[in-house]
C-alpha positions as CSV (number, residue, x, y, z in Angstrom):
1,M,144.7,206.7,-116.5
2,S,142.0,204.7,-117.8
3,M,139.1,203.1,-115.6
4,S,137.2,200.2,-116.5
5,L,133.4,200.2,-116.3
6,T,133.3,197.7,-113.7
7,E,135.6,199.9,-111.7
8,L,132.9,202.6,-112.4
9,W,130.3,200.8,-111.2
10,V,132.1,199.7,-108.0
11,I,133.0,203.2,-107.2
12,L,129.4,204.3,-108.0
13,G,127.9,201.6,-106.1
14,C,130.1,202.4,-102.9
15,G,129.0,206.0,-103.2
16,V,125.3,205.1,-103.2
17,I,125.7,202.8,-100.2
18,T,127.7,205.3,-98.1
19,V,125.0,207.9,-99.0
20,A,122.2,205.8,-98.1
21,S,123.6,204.5,-94.9
22,R,124.0,208.0,-93.7
23,V,120.6,209.4,-94.9
24,L,118.3,206.4,-94.6
25,P,118.7,206.6,-90.4
26,F,117.7,210.1,-90.4
27,A,114.6,209.6,-92.7
28,F,113.5,206.4,-90.5
29,V,114.0,208.3,-87.1
30,K,111.8,211.0,-88.5
31,Q,108.8,208.5,-89.1
32,V,108.9,206.9,-85.5
33,S,108.4,208.1,-82.1
34,M,111.0,207.0,-79.8
35,P,110.5,206.5,-76.1
36,A,112.0,209.0,-73.8
37,W,114.6,206.5,-72.2
38,L,116.0,205.8,-75.6
39,I,116.4,209.6,-76.6
40,D,118.1,210.0,-73.0
41,F,120.3,207.0,-73.8
42,L,121.2,208.5,-77.3
43,T,122.4,211.6,-75.9
44,F,125.6,209.9,-74.7
45,V,126.4,208.9,-78.1
46,P,128.4,212.1,-79.2
47,I,130.4,212.1,-76.0
48,T,131.3,208.3,-76.2
49,I,132.4,208.7,-79.7
50,M,134.5,211.8,-78.9
51,T,136.1,209.8,-75.7
52,A,137.3,207.0,-78.0
53,L,138.7,209.2,-80.8
54,C,140.4,211.0,-78.0
55,C,141.7,207.9,-76.1
56,Q,142.9,206.5,-79.6
57,S,145.1,209.5,-80.3
58,L,146.3,209.9,-76.8
59,F,147.6,206.2,-76.3
60,V,150.1,204.3,-78.3
61,A,149.4,200.5,-78.4
62,N,152.5,198.3,-77.7
63,P,151.9,194.6,-78.7
64,G,152.7,192.5,-75.5
65,H,153.2,195.7,-73.2
66,L,150.9,198.2,-71.8
67,A,149.8,201.1,-73.7
68,T,151.9,204.3,-73.5
69,L,151.0,208.1,-73.7
70,N,151.8,210.0,-76.7
71,V,153.1,213.0,-75.0
72,A,152.7,215.6,-77.7
73,N,149.1,214.8,-78.3
74,C,148.6,214.8,-74.4
75,L,150.3,218.3,-74.4
76,A,148.3,219.6,-77.2
77,A,144.9,218.1,-75.5
78,I,145.0,220.2,-72.7
79,P,144.6,223.7,-74.0
80,A,142.0,222.1,-76.6
81,T,140.2,220.6,-73.6
82,I,140.2,224.1,-71.9
83,A,139.0,225.8,-75.0
84,G,136.1,223.3,-75.2
85,V,135.2,223.9,-71.6
86,L,135.3,227.6,-72.0
87,T,133.6,227.8,-75.4
88,K,131.6,224.9,-75.8
89,S,132.3,225.1,-79.5
90,L,133.8,222.2,-81.5
91,L,135.3,224.7,-83.9
92,M,137.4,226.3,-81.1
93,V,138.5,222.8,-79.8
94,V,139.7,221.8,-83.3
95,V,141.2,225.2,-84.0
96,V,143.3,225.3,-80.5
97,G,144.1,221.7,-80.7
98,I,145.8,222.2,-84.3
99,M,147.6,225.4,-83.1
100,A,148.9,223.6,-79.8
101,M,150.1,220.8,-82.0
102,A,151.5,223.1,-84.5
103,V,153.4,224.9,-81.6
104,L,154.4,221.5,-80.1
105,R,156.0,220.4,-83.3
106,Y,157.7,223.6,-84.5
107,F,159.7,223.6,-81.0
108,S,160.1,220.0,-81.0
109,I,158.2,219.3,-77.9
110,G,156.9,215.9,-76.6
111,G,157.9,213.8,-79.4
């Protein structure tokens, strides 16, 4: 499979922009002192992102109707949430969630 020079430049340009958009904010924040209220506000960002990701996977959108629950994902979320509360470890949440989903799929439960 051959690649034209234009395609190569597009891929390299996208890579540079992606890396810059992830690195420059950290470099900028290190140089600026932020007020305490902004730091307090930013502590809520991780939990809001996790909530949005969880809600997206727990509900199934039905155009023209109310959203319905994805039963398998809801069942797998229960032990993952318990693991998160007990261990406070994102790694344990991911591992327990994957294991719970694997068990549910193996026994064809919830979906």
